[in-house]
ZADO-1210 file (C-alpha; in nm, 4 decimals, padded with zeros to 6 digits):
<atoms>
<atom x="-25.7218" y="03.4503" z="-01.9839" code="MET" pos="1"/>
<atom x="-25.7682" y="03.5443" z="-02.3479" code="TRP" pos="2"/>
<atom x="-26.0883" y="03.4813" z="-02.5423" code="THR" pos="3"/>
<atom x="-26.1519" y="03.4157" z="-02.9090" code="ILE" pos="4"/>
<atom x="-26.5228" y="03.4487" z="-02.9864" code="THR" pos="5"/>
<atom x="-26.6522" y="03.2630" z="-03.2903" code="THR" pos="6"/>
<atom x="-26.9874" y="03.2372" z="-03.4652" code="ALA" pos="7"/>
<atom x="-27.0654" y="02.9127" z="-03.2848" code="ARG" pos="8"/>
<atom x="-26.8789" y="02.9394" z="-02.9568" code="GLY" pos="9"/>
<atom x="-26.5587" y="03.0559" z="-02.7964" code="ALA" pos="10"/>
<atom x="-26.2052" y="02.9500" z="-02.7133" code="VAL" pos="11"/>
<atom x="-26.0666" y="03.0533" z="-02.3743" code="ILE" pos="12"/>
<atom x="-25.6877" y="03.0514" z="-02.3415" code="LEU" pos="13"/>
<atom x="-25.5409" y="03.0302" z="-01.9912" code="VAL" pos="14"/>
<atom x="-25.1797" y="03.1473" z="-01.9787" code="GLY" pos="15"/>
<atom x="-25.0078" y="02.9247" z="-01.7243" code="GLU" pos="16"/>
<atom x="-24.6889" y="02.9654" z="-01.5269" code="ILE" pos="17"/>
<atom x="-24.5677" y="02.6657" z="-01.3305" code="ARG" pos="18"/>
<atom x="-24.4368" y="02.6662" z="-00.9725" code="GLU" pos="19"/>
<atom x="-24.6833" y="02.9345" z="-00.8599" code="VAL" pos="20"/>
<atom x="-24.5845" y="03.0602" z="-00.5113" code="PRO" pos="21"/>
<atom x="-24.8437" y="02.9985" z="-00.2411" code="LYS" pos="22"/>
<atom x="-24.8300" y="03.3709" z="-00.1671" code="SER" pos="23"/>
<atom x="-24.9550" y="03.4599" z="-00.5171" code="THR" pos="24"/>
<atom x="-25.3036" y="03.6138" z="-00.4908" code="PRO" pos="25"/>
<atom x="-25.5013" y="03.4315" z="-00.7533" code="TRP" pos="26"/>
<atom x="-25.8446" y="03.2698" z="-00.7492" code="PHE" pos="27"/>
<atom x="-25.8533" y="02.9042" z="-00.8592" code="PRO" pos="28"/>
<atom x="-26.2281" y="02.8941" z="-00.7923" code="GLY" pos="29"/>
<atom x="-26.2923" y="03.1174" z="-01.0912" code="ARG" pos="30"/>
<atom x="-26.0929" y="02.8839" z="-01.3115" code="LEU" pos="31"/>
<atom x="-26.2858" y="02.5857" z="-01.1743" code="GLU" pos="32"/>
<atom x="-26.6171" y="02.7512" z="-01.2673" code="ARG" pos="33"/>
<atom x="-26.4903" y="02.8362" z="-01.6145" code="ALA" pos="34"/>
<atom x="-26.3882" y="02.4724" z="-01.6594" code="THR" pos="35"/>
<atom x="-26.7263" y="02.3443" z="-01.5431" code="GLN" pos="36"/>
<atom x="-26.8994" y="02.5660" z="-01.8007" code="ASN" pos="37"/>
<atom x="-26.6769" y="02.4542" z="-02.0882" code="ALA" pos="38"/>
<atom x="-26.7686" y="02.1861" z="-02.3398" code="ASP" pos="39"/>
<atom x="-26.4146" y="02.0560" z="-02.3678" code="ARG" pos="40"/>
<atom x="-26.0679" y="02.1127" z="-02.2228" code="VAL" pos="41"/>
<atom x="-25.7258" y="02.1053" z="-02.3894" code="ILE" pos="42"/>
<atom x="-25.4200" y="02.0584" z="-02.1687" code="LEU" pos="43"/>
<atom x="-25.0458" y="02.0557" z="-02.2332" code="GLY" pos="44"/>
<atom x="-24.8186" y="01.8268" z="-02.4279" code="ILE" pos="45"/>
<atom x="-24.8078" y="01.4622" z="-02.3217" code="LYS" pos="46"/>
<atom x="-24.4584" y="01.3118" z="-02.3510" code="PRO" pos="47"/>
<atom x="-24.4642" y="00.9778" z="-02.5316" code="LYS" pos="48"/>
<atom x="-24.2144" y="00.7621" z="-02.3443" code="ILE" pos="49"/>
<atom x="-24.1369" y="00.4061" z="-02.4510" code="SER" pos="50"/>
<atom x="-23.9295" y="00.1360" z="-02.2760" code="PRO" pos="51"/>
<atom x="-23.6594" y="00.2085" z="-02.5321" code="GLY" pos="52"/>
<atom x="-23.6609" y="00.5726" z="-02.4270" code="ASP" pos="53"/>
<atom x="-23.6018" y="00.4688" z="-02.0658" code="MET" pos="54"/>
<atom x="-23.3024" y="00.2598" z="-02.1698" code="LEU" pos="55"/>
<atom x="-23.1751" y="00.5503" z="-02.3779" code="ARG" pos="56"/>
<atom x="-23.1997" y="00.7762" z="-02.0742" code="LEU" pos="57"/>
<atom x="-23.0071" y="00.5267" z="-01.8601" code="ILE" pos="58"/>
<atom x="-22.7239" y="00.4925" z="-02.1119" code="PHE" pos="59"/>
<atom x="-22.7130" y="00.8651" z="-02.1873" code="ALA" pos="60"/>
<atom x="-22.7357" y="00.9670" z="-01.8226" code="GLY" pos="61"/>
<atom x="-22.3716" y="01.0669" z="-01.7927" code="GLY" pos="62"/>
<atom x="-22.3857" y="01.2726" z="-02.1119" code="LYS" pos="63"/>
<atom x="-22.6860" y="01.4609" z="-01.9757" code="ILE" pos="64"/>
<atom x="-22.5775" y="01.5223" z="-01.6173" code="THR" pos="65"/>
<atom x="-22.1999" y="01.5642" z="-01.6496" code="LYS" pos="66"/>
<atom x="-21.9552" y="01.7467" z="-01.8716" code="LEU" pos="67"/>
<atom x="-21.7568" y="01.5348" z="-02.1216" code="PRO" pos="68"/>
<atom x="-21.4944" y="01.3108" z="-01.9663" code="LYS" pos="69"/>
<atom x="-21.1670" y="01.4851" z="-01.8996" code="GLY" pos="70"/>
<atom x="-21.3175" y="01.8338" z="-01.8965" code="THR" pos="71"/>
<atom x="-21.4372" y="02.0727" z="-01.6281" code="ALA" pos="72"/>
<atom x="-21.6512" y="02.3837" z="-01.6220" code="ALA" pos="73"/>
<atom x="-21.3583" y="02.6225" z="-01.6430" code="ASN" pos="74"/>
<atom x="-21.2578" y="02.4715" z="-01.9778" code="ASP" pos="75"/>
<atom x="-21.5689" y="02.6298" z="-02.1317" code="TYR" pos="76"/>
<atom x="-21.6044" y="02.9505" z="-01.9292" code="LEU" pos="77"/>
<atom x="-21.4498" y="03.2913" z="-01.9820" code="ASP" pos="78"/>
<atom x="-21.3077" y="03.4849" z="-01.6873" code="ALA" pos="79"/>
<atom x="-21.6355" y="03.6588" z="-01.6011" code="ASP" pos="80"/>
<atom x="-21.8377" y="03.3368" z="-01.5993" code="ARG" pos="81"/>
<atom x="-21.5708" y="03.1598" z="-01.3948" code="ARG" pos="82"/>
<atom x="-21.5805" y="03.4318" z="-01.1304" code="ALA" pos="83"/>
<atom x="-21.9589" y="03.4374" z="-01.1126" code="ARG" pos="84"/>
<atom x="-21.9907" y="03.0602" z="-01.0874" code="LEU" pos="85"/>
<atom x="-21.7154" y="03.0427" z="-00.8254" code="ALA" pos="86"/>
<atom x="-21.8950" y="03.3033" z="-00.6156" code="ALA" pos="87"/>
<atom x="-22.2178" y="03.1028" z="-00.6300" code="LEU" pos="88"/>
<atom x="-22.0325" y="02.7813" z="-00.5414" code="GLU" pos="89"/>
<atom x="-21.8903" y="02.9543" z="-00.2354" code="THR" pos="90"/>
<atom x="-22.2248" y="03.1029" z="-00.1357" code="ARG" pos="91"/>
<atom x="-22.4081" y="02.7697" z="-00.1532" code="TYR" pos="92"/>
<atom x="-22.1180" y="02.5357" z="-00.0701" code="ASN" pos="93"/>
<atom x="-22.1545" y="02.3517" z="-00.4012" code="LYS" pos="94"/>
<atom x="-21.9114" y="02.2084" z="-00.6542" code="ASP" pos="95"/>
<atom x="-22.0360" y="02.2531" z="-01.0124" code="TYR" pos="96"/>
<atom x="-21.7020" y="02.1803" z="-01.1791" code="SER" pos="97"/>
<atom x="-21.8109" y="01.8514" z="-01.3387" code="ARG" pos="98"/>
<atom x="-22.1856" y="01.9017" z="-01.3684" code="ARG" pos="99"/>
<atom x="-22.3370" y="01.9773" z="-01.7055" code="SER" pos="100"/>
<atom x="-22.4289" y="02.3428" z="-01.7399" code="PHE" pos="101"/>
<atom x="-22.7958" y="02.2485" z="-01.7749" code="LEU" pos="102"/>
<atom x="-22.7958" y="02.0555" z="-01.4460" code="MET" pos="103"/>
<atom x="-22.6074" y="02.3399" z="-01.2778" code="THR" pos="104"/>
<atom x="-22.8672" y="02.5860" z="-01.4043" code="SER" pos="105"/>
<atom x="-23.1563" y="02.3717" z="-01.2825" code="PHE" pos="106"/>
<atom x="-22.9942" y="02.3391" z="-00.9409" code="ASP" pos="107"/>
<atom x="-22.9411" y="02.7149" z="-00.9154" code="LEU" pos="108"/>
<atom x="-23.3003" y="02.7936" z="-01.0089" code="LEU" pos="109"/>
<atom x="-23.4870" y="02.5191" z="-00.8264" code="SER" pos="110"/>
<atom x="-23.2831" y="02.4682" z="-00.5087" code="ARG" pos="111"/>
<atom x="-23.0697" y="02.7738" z="-00.4503" code="GLN" pos="112"/>
<atom x="-23.3085" y="03.0408" z="-00.5788" code="LEU" pos="113"/>
<atom x="-23.6029" y="02.8414" z="-00.4421" code="GLY" pos="114"/>
<atom x="-23.8300" y="02.8165" z="-00.7471" code="LEU" pos="115"/>
<atom x="-23.9765" y="02.4812" z="-00.6395" code="THR" pos="116"/>
<atom x="-24.0230" y="02.5723" z="-00.2717" code="LYS" pos="117"/>
<atom x="-24.3574" y="02.6686" z="-00.1156" code="ASN" pos="118"/>
<atom x="-24.5561" y="02.6344" z="-00.4355" code="THR" pos="119"/>
<atom x="-24.9313" y="02.6013" z="-00.4696" code="GLY" pos="120"/>
<atom x="-25.1632" y="02.4660" z="-00.7367" code="LYS" pos="121"/>
<atom x="-25.1032" y="02.5609" z="-01.0958" code="ASP" pos="122"/>
<atom x="-25.3689" y="02.6086" z="-01.3615" code="ALA" pos="123"/>
<atom x="-25.3281" y="02.2613" z="-01.5117" code="THR" pos="124"/>
<atom x="-25.3923" y="02.0934" z="-01.1772" code="GLU" pos="125"/>
<atom x="-25.7010" y="02.3062" z="-01.1126" code="VAL" pos="126"/>
<atom x="-25.8504" y="02.2531" z="-01.4575" code="VAL" pos="127"/>
<atom x="-25.7740" y="01.8809" z="-01.4738" code="LYS" pos="128"/>
<atom x="-25.9447" y="01.8173" z="-01.1384" code="LYS" pos="129"/>
<atom x="-26.2431" y="02.0405" z="-01.2181" code="ALA" pos="130"/>
<atom x="-26.2940" y="01.8780" z="-01.5589" code="ALA" pos="131"/>
<atom x="-26.2837" y="01.5321" z="-01.4062" code="ARG" pos="132"/>
<atom x="-26.5425" y="01.6251" z="-01.1416" code="LYS" pos="133"/>
<atom x="-26.7735" y="01.7909" z="-01.3955" code="ALA" pos="134"/>
<atom x="-26.7293" y="01.5193" z="-01.6606" code="ASP" pos="135"/>
<atom x="-26.5928" y="01.7709" z="-01.9098" code="VAL" pos="136"/>
<atom x="-26.3916" y="01.5904" z="-02.1784" code="PRO" pos="137"/>
<atom x="-26.0213" y="01.6760" z="-02.1689" code="SER" pos="138"/>
<atom x="-25.7243" y="01.5772" z="-02.3810" code="GLU" pos="139"/>
<atom x="-25.3607" y="01.6795" z="-02.4302" code="PRO" pos="140"/>
<atom x="-25.2895" y="01.9147" z="-02.7172" code="VAL" pos="141"/>
<atom x="-25.0515" y="01.6555" z="-02.8578" code="GLY" pos="142"/>
<atom x="-24.7483" y="01.4427" z="-02.7858" code="THR" pos="143"/>
<atom x="-24.3742" y="01.4821" z="-02.8104" code="VAL" pos="144"/>
<atom x="-24.1705" y="01.1670" z="-02.8576" code="ARG" pos="145"/>
<atom x="-23.9394" y="01.0941" z="-02.5688" code="GLY" pos="146"/>
<atom x="-23.6814" y="00.9664" z="-02.8176" code="GLU" pos="147"/>
<atom x="-23.6605" y="01.3077" z="-02.9841" code="ASP" pos="148"/>
<atom x="-23.6315" y="01.4936" z="-02.6541" code="LEU" pos="149"/>
<atom x="-23.3633" y="01.2676" z="-02.5104" code="LEU" pos="150"/>
<atom x="-23.1590" y="01.2532" z="-02.8301" code="ASP" pos="151"/>
<atom x="-23.1592" y="01.6311" z="-02.8670" code="SER" pos="152"/>
<atom x="-23.0489" y="01.6710" z="-02.5065" code="LEU" pos="153"/>
<atom x="-22.7793" y="01.4029" z="-02.5185" code="ALA" pos="154"/>
<atom x="-22.6350" y="01.5382" z="-02.8451" code="ASP" pos="155"/>
<atom x="-22.6257" y="01.9031" z="-02.7386" code="ALA" pos="156"/>
<atom x="-22.2677" y="02.0292" z="-02.6853" code="PRO" pos="157"/>
<atom x="-22.1881" y="02.1888" z="-02.3477" code="PRO" pos="158"/>
<atom x="-22.1519" y="02.5317" z="-02.5087" code="GLU" pos="159"/>
<atom x="-22.5172" y="02.5251" z="-02.6170" code="SER" pos="160"/>
<atom x="-22.6243" y="02.5490" z="-02.2512" code="HIS" pos="161"/>
<atom x="-22.4143" y="02.8560" z="-02.1695" code="LEU" pos="162"/>
<atom x="-22.7019" y="03.1027" z="-02.2354" code="PRO" pos="163"/>
<atom x="-22.9078" y="02.8991" z="-01.9870" code="CYS" pos="164"/>
<atom x="-22.6255" y="02.9148" z="-01.7322" code="LEU" pos="165"/>
<atom x="-22.5816" y="03.2896" z="-01.7820" code="ASP" pos="166"/>
<atom x="-22.9504" y="03.3586" z="-01.7247" code="ALA" pos="167"/>
<atom x="-22.9726" y="03.1178" z="-01.4287" code="ALA" pos="168"/>
<atom x="-22.6741" y="03.2833" z="-01.2609" code="MET" pos="169"/>
<atom x="-22.8282" y="03.6270" z="-01.3172" code="THR" pos="170"/>
<atom x="-23.1600" y="03.5238" z="-01.1621" code="ALA" pos="171"/>
<atom x="-22.9891" y="03.3554" z="-00.8666" code="THR" pos="172"/>
<atom x="-22.7638" y="03.6553" z="-00.8072" code="GLU" pos="173"/>
<atom x="-23.0685" y="03.8848" z="-00.7907" code="ILE" pos="174"/>
<atom x="-23.2480" y="03.6625" z="-00.5412" code="GLY" pos="175"/>
<atom x="-23.5786" y="03.4935" z="-00.4534" code="PRO" pos="176"/>
<atom x="-23.7769" y="03.8172" z="-00.4771" code="GLU" pos="177"/>
<atom x="-23.7946" y="03.7404" z="-00.8483" code="LEU" pos="178"/>
<atom x="-24.0178" y="03.4431" z="-00.7715" code="ILE" pos="179"/>
<atom x="-24.2660" y="03.6534" z="-00.5740" code="GLU" pos="180"/>
<atom x="-24.2623" y="03.9307" z="-00.8335" code="GLN" pos="181"/>
<atom x="-24.3268" y="03.6869" z="-01.1179" code="ARG" pos="182"/>
<atom x="-24.6319" y="03.5510" z="-00.9366" code="GLY" pos="183"/>
<atom x="-24.7586" y="03.8994" z="-00.8516" code="GLN" pos="184"/>
<atom x="-24.7237" y="04.0211" z="-01.2104" code="ASP" pos="185"/>
<atom x="-24.8955" y="03.7090" z="-01.3446" code="TRP" pos="186"/>
<atom x="-25.1965" y="03.7537" z="-01.1164" code="SER" pos="187"/>
<atom x="-25.2082" y="04.1262" z="-01.2044" code="ALA" pos="188"/>
<atom x="-25.2218" y="04.0468" z="-01.5812" code="PHE" pos="189"/>
<atom x="-24.8934" y="04.2296" z="-01.6446" code="ASP" pos="190"/>
<atom x="-24.7746" y="03.9840" z="-01.9063" code="ILE" pos="191"/>
<atom x="-24.4791" y="04.1898" z="-02.0392" code="PRO" pos="192"/>
<atom x="-24.3454" y="04.2134" z="-01.6824" code="ALA" pos="193"/>
<atom x="-24.3700" y="03.8356" z="-01.6397" code="VAL" pos="194"/>
<atom x="-24.1955" y="03.7710" z="-01.9696" code="MET" pos="195"/>
<atom x="-23.9158" y="04.0168" z="-01.8838" code="ASN" pos="196"/>
<atom x="-23.8646" y="03.8841" z="-01.5309" code="ASN" pos="197"/>
<atom x="-23.5055" y="03.7472" z="-01.5143" code="PRO" pos="198"/>
<atom x="-23.6428" y="03.4200" z="-01.3751" code="LEU" pos="199"/>
<atom x="-23.8797" y="03.3751" z="-01.6698" code="GLU" pos="200"/>
<atom x="-23.5986" y="03.4743" z="-01.9053" code="VAL" pos="201"/>
<atom x="-23.3791" y="03.2044" z="-01.7511" code="ALA" pos="202"/>
<atom x="-23.6469" y="02.9387" z="-01.7902" code="LEU" pos="203"/>
<atom x="-23.6960" y="03.0367" z="-02.1543" code="SER" pos="204"/>
<atom x="-23.3235" y="03.0002" z="-02.2270" code="ARG" pos="205"/>
<atom x="-23.2942" y="02.6479" z="-02.0912" code="CYS" pos="206"/>
<atom x="-23.3752" y="02.3158" z="-02.2568" code="TRP" pos="207"/>
<atom x="-23.6263" y="02.2064" z="-02.3808" code="PRO" pos="208"/>
<atom x="-23.7457" y="02.5572" z="-02.4680" code="TRP" pos="209"/>
<atom x="-23.4259" y="02.6266" z="-02.6592" code="THR" pos="210"/>
<atom x="-23.4607" y="02.3201" z="-02.8802" code="ASP" pos="211"/>
<atom x="-23.5778" y="02.4763" z="-03.2080" code="ALA" pos="212"/>
<atom x="-23.7541" y="02.1615" z="-03.3295" code="ASP" pos="213"/>
<atom x="-23.9385" y="02.1066" z="-03.0012" code="VAL" pos="214"/>
<atom x="-24.0383" y="02.4741" z="-02.9740" code="ALA" pos="215"/>
<atom x="-24.1660" y="02.4813" z="-03.3319" code="SER" pos="216"/>
<atom x="-24.3604" y="02.1579" z="-03.2869" code="GLU" pos="217"/>
<atom x="-24.5097" y="02.2773" z="-02.9595" code="LEU" pos="218"/>
<atom x="-24.6178" y="02.6115" z="-03.1051" code="ARG" pos="219"/>
<atom x="-24.7598" y="02.4450" z="-03.4142" code="GLY" pos="220"/>
<atom x="-24.9638" y="02.1933" z="-03.2159" code="GLN" pos="221"/>
<atom x="-25.1200" y="02.4696" z="-03.0081" code="TRP" pos="222"/>
<atom x="-25.2038" y="02.6846" z="-03.3107" code="VAL" pos="223"/>
<atom x="-25.3629" y="02.3876" z="-03.4880" code="ASP" pos="224"/>
<atom x="-25.5621" y="02.2839" z="-03.1802" code="ALA" pos="225"/>
<atom x="-25.6907" y="02.6351" z="-03.1126" code="ILE" pos="226"/>
<atom x="-25.7772" y="02.6959" z="-03.4773" code="SER" pos="227"/>
<atom x="-25.9632" y="02.3656" z="-03.4856" code="GLY" pos="228"/>
<atom x="-26.1538" y="02.4484" z="-03.1685" code="ALA" pos="229"/>
<atom x="-26.2476" y="02.7905" z="-03.3079" code="ALA" pos="230"/>
<atom x="-26.3972" y="02.6223" z="-03.6130" code="ALA" pos="231"/>
<atom x="-26.6189" y="02.3988" z="-03.3991" code="GLY" pos="232"/>
<atom x="-26.9168" y="02.4522" z="-03.1728" code="GLU" pos="233"/>
<atom x="-26.9306" y="02.5286" z="-02.8029" code="GLY" pos="234"/>
<atom x="-26.6710" y="02.6566" z="-02.5585" code="THR" pos="235"/>
<atom x="-26.3186" y="02.5181" z="-02.5409" code="THR" pos="236"/>
<atom x="-26.0884" y="02.5995" z="-02.2501" code="LEU" pos="237"/>
<atom x="-25.7177" y="02.5506" z="-02.3163" code="ALA" pos="238"/>
<atom x="-25.4359" y="02.5743" z="-02.0596" code="VAL" pos="239"/>
<atom x="-25.1261" y="02.6906" z="-02.2469" code="VAL" pos="240"/>
<atom x="-24.7787" y="02.7749" z="-02.1115" code="PRO" pos="241"/>
<atom x="-24.7659" y="03.1533" z="-02.0908" code="LEU" pos="242"/>
<atom x="-24.4233" y="03.1485" z="-02.2521" code="ARG" pos="243"/>
<atom x="-24.5642" y="02.9676" z="-02.5572" code="THR" pos="244"/>
<atom x="-24.8522" y="03.2130" z="-02.5816" code="LEU" pos="245"/>
<atom x="-24.6833" y="03.5462" z="-02.5216" code="ALA" pos="246"/>
<atom x="-24.3321" y="03.5177" z="-02.6657" code="GLU" pos="247"/>
<atom x="-24.2580" y="03.7250" z="-02.9752" code="ASN" pos="248"/>
<atom x="-24.3861" y="03.5201" z="-03.2649" code="GLY" pos="249"/>
<atom x="-24.5696" y="03.2954" z="-03.0193" code="GLY" pos="250"/>
<atom x="-24.9178" y="03.1487" z="-03.0354" code="VAL" pos="251"/>
<atom x="-25.1029" y="03.4749" z="-02.9636" code="LEU" pos="252"/>
<atom x="-24.9085" y="03.6585" z="-03.2336" code="ASP" pos="253"/>
<atom x="-24.9722" y="03.3802" z="-03.4845" code="VAL" pos="254"/>
<atom x="-25.3445" y="03.3670" z="-03.4060" code="LEU" pos="255"/>
<atom x="-25.3787" y="03.7437" z="-03.4331" code="GLN" pos="256"/>
<atom x="-25.1920" y="03.7541" z="-03.7641" code="MET" pos="257"/>
<atom x="-25.4129" y="03.4703" z="-03.8894" code="SER" pos="258"/>
<atom x="-25.7186" y="03.6915" z="-03.8479" code="GLY" pos="259"/>
<atom x="-25.8478" y="03.5868" z="-03.5067" code="PHE" pos="260"/>
<atom x="-25.9677" y="03.8617" z="-03.2722" code="GLU" pos="261"/>
<atom x="-25.7935" y="03.7857" z="-02.9439" code="VAL" pos="262"/>
<atom x="-25.9399" y="03.9676" z="-02.6428" code="LYS" pos="263"/>
<atom x="-25.7597" y="03.9851" z="-02.3088" code="GLY" pos="264"/>
<atom x="-25.4511" y="04.1348" z="-02.1442" code="PRO" pos="265"/>
<atom x="-25.1813" y="04.2989" z="-02.3542" code="GLU" pos="266"/>
<atom x="-24.9117" y="04.0333" z="-02.3918" code="TRP" pos="267"/>
<atom x="-24.6249" y="04.2391" z="-02.5233" code="ARG" pos="268"/>
<atom x="-24.5188" y="04.5985" z="-02.5514" code="LYS" pos="269"/>
<atom x="-24.5085" y="04.7459" z="-02.8962" code="GLU" pos="270"/>
<atom x="-24.1688" y="04.6699" z="-03.0434" code="GLY" pos="271"/>
<atom x="-24.0217" y="04.5663" z="-03.3720" code="ASP" pos="272"/>
<atom x="-24.3356" y="04.4541" z="-03.5528" code="ALA" pos="273"/>
<atom x="-24.1328" y="04.3294" z="-03.8468" code="ALA" pos="274"/>
<atom x="-23.9357" y="04.0963" z="-03.6202" code="GLN" pos="275"/>
<atom x="-24.2539" y="03.9609" z="-03.4638" code="VAL" pos="276"/>
<atom x="-24.4021" y="03.9019" z="-03.8090" code="PHE" pos="277"/>
<atom x="-24.0939" y="03.7167" z="-03.9273" code="ARG" pos="278"/>
<atom x="-24.1024" y="03.4813" z="-03.6272" code="LYS" pos="279"/>
<atom x="-24.4761" y="03.4242" z="-03.6541" code="ALA" pos="280"/>
<atom x="-24.4669" y="03.3368" z="-04.0212" code="THR" pos="281"/>
<atom x="-24.2017" y="03.0731" z="-03.9535" code="GLN" pos="282"/>
<atom x="-24.4487" y="02.8790" z="-03.7387" code="SER" pos="283"/>
<atom x="-24.6109" y="02.5671" z="-03.8856" code="PRO" pos="284"/>
</atoms>
């Protein structure tokens, strides 16, 4: 957690990772008590899906899940990528030749690496349930239109997902110990280690995080919501994706450069301050 203390209250920021392994030693009870003592809760983005968006998804399904007609994975891959993907296909008895690179990456991370196996509660689940029980008002930080998400995904060329594939193959090649280590580092407040974990790197290089418009909108909504809460009275607890908070030029950097005193774990090692400043000042 990070805390911003104001003249009339405080804002508590909970940096969340999803798919927390059951073996991760963290204490949801403490988060429940913090929620019960808050005056309001802010949770993540709420997708705004319309019936038209569902039809769009149905008609665009092939464009999202498969490579363009008449092509195969090897048409887009250099020799090194071909060899790596072939080795993973052999190891897991899979055929990724016609799958989109995004779907291949998701399969490698979730099923083969095991990201979605043996997971426990995440911070959003804990806070949402605790707020409901304690009658603490909660609301999403904002919405993202399903139309925008689906259109950006359907229109993305196969080559745009190659960085995602590269990172997913790297994480899968290393093995499931990355999942345990990510959880351990998160619970130990070692935020730079979490952000540099090859699994976290892979997740950050895959859609929708790589959609510049979505990432900018997401970051901007969180900065606006936190700034607004800091200007009000009482205690606000916000559950924010750790990636959105701690990335270079992310929400914590923007808040700090806007004059807020942010207290909590170090979220990045000292690096190129000029680069961080450039990214932060591009945020809405």
